[in-house]
C-alpha atoms as one frame of an Amber mdcrd trajectory, in Angstrom:
protein
 119.849  71.847 126.889 118.666  75.410 126.537 115.248  76.332 127.892 113.491
  79.466 126.714 110.697  80.746 128.922 108.039  83.017 127.518 105.701  84.800
 129.882 102.089  83.879 129.359  99.838  86.601 128.010  97.077  87.642 130.394
  93.583  87.212 128.948  90.811  89.176 130.650  87.464  87.493 129.979  84.261
  89.470 130.455  81.888  88.758 133.276  79.045  89.473 130.896  75.466  88.477
 131.128  74.645  84.864 131.903  74.338  83.874 128.245  77.414  85.515 126.739
  79.745  85.880 129.712  79.668  82.137 130.332  80.968  81.502 126.815  83.860
  83.944 127.313  84.665  82.320 130.646  84.613  78.844 129.078  86.878  79.858
 126.166  89.264  81.600 128.565  89.386  78.533 130.815  90.162  76.284 127.842
  93.014  78.582 126.814  94.297  78.726 130.392  94.210  74.946 130.850  95.899
  74.485 127.472  98.795  76.719 128.522  98.135  79.435 125.932  97.287  82.239
 128.386  96.731  83.108 132.015  93.004  83.805 132.185  91.488  86.346 134.558
  87.706  86.382 134.805  86.281  89.823 135.498  83.630  88.290 137.754  86.339
  87.128 140.185  85.830  89.950 142.648  85.297  93.683 143.154  88.947  94.357
 144.127  90.297  92.970 140.861  93.005  95.164 139.365  94.545  94.553 135.958
  98.134  93.368 135.884 100.194  95.885 133.909 101.988  93.031 132.211 102.556
  92.581 128.523 100.895  91.202 126.482  97.309  91.719 127.575  94.262  90.465
 125.672  90.540  91.058 126.102  87.895  88.395 125.474  84.267  89.447 125.234
  81.128  87.379 124.811  79.325  90.072 122.790  79.896  93.302 120.883  79.473
  95.472 124.008  83.187  94.762 124.650  82.947  95.003 128.442  86.378  93.425
 129.079  88.036  95.761 126.601  86.292  98.798 128.108  87.156  97.623 131.649
  90.851  97.470 130.744  90.692 100.895 129.078  89.004 102.261 132.201  92.084
 101.153 134.156  94.421 102.828 131.669  95.550  99.604 130.000  95.351  99.044
 126.253  94.790  95.454 125.171  97.227  94.209 122.562  94.429  92.121 121.056
  90.707  91.921 121.588  88.402  89.033 120.725  84.609  89.025 120.502  82.844
  85.665 120.423  80.102  85.597 117.812  79.593  81.842 117.267  77.257  80.275
 119.820  76.680  76.938 118.104  77.524  73.632 119.821  81.281  73.215 120.157
  81.931  76.922 119.573  83.972  77.343 122.770  86.457  74.673 121.716  86.701
  76.060 118.189  87.213  79.612 119.455  89.898  78.503 121.915  91.748  76.604
 119.178  91.545  79.561 116.792  92.768  82.078 119.380  95.626  79.776 120.478
  96.656  79.353 116.828  96.615  83.133 116.269  98.804  83.578 119.341 101.173
  80.861 118.172 100.705  78.962 121.421  99.448  75.507 122.396  95.820  75.433
 123.247
């Protein structure tokens, strides 16, 4: 039996404001638990440094793109960037499923 291991992409989810950052954190956690990515929440601590590992994705709760800008500020370009626009009930689950499908990973 041959086993092929693929490194998980690292998804940096914005800390954001209470309203929008929570949605990014929830979507990131769903993707992490589903095995699609390794999620890092930017609110985890002041000493947080980005892992220069490929691929890297940014997940933002609004158009301010704080996670994307944070990565760029550390000299790292995200391979993909997602902005969550849908805030209706069930939107976190739908967004996680859509992102996992785009990445070709379980989610």
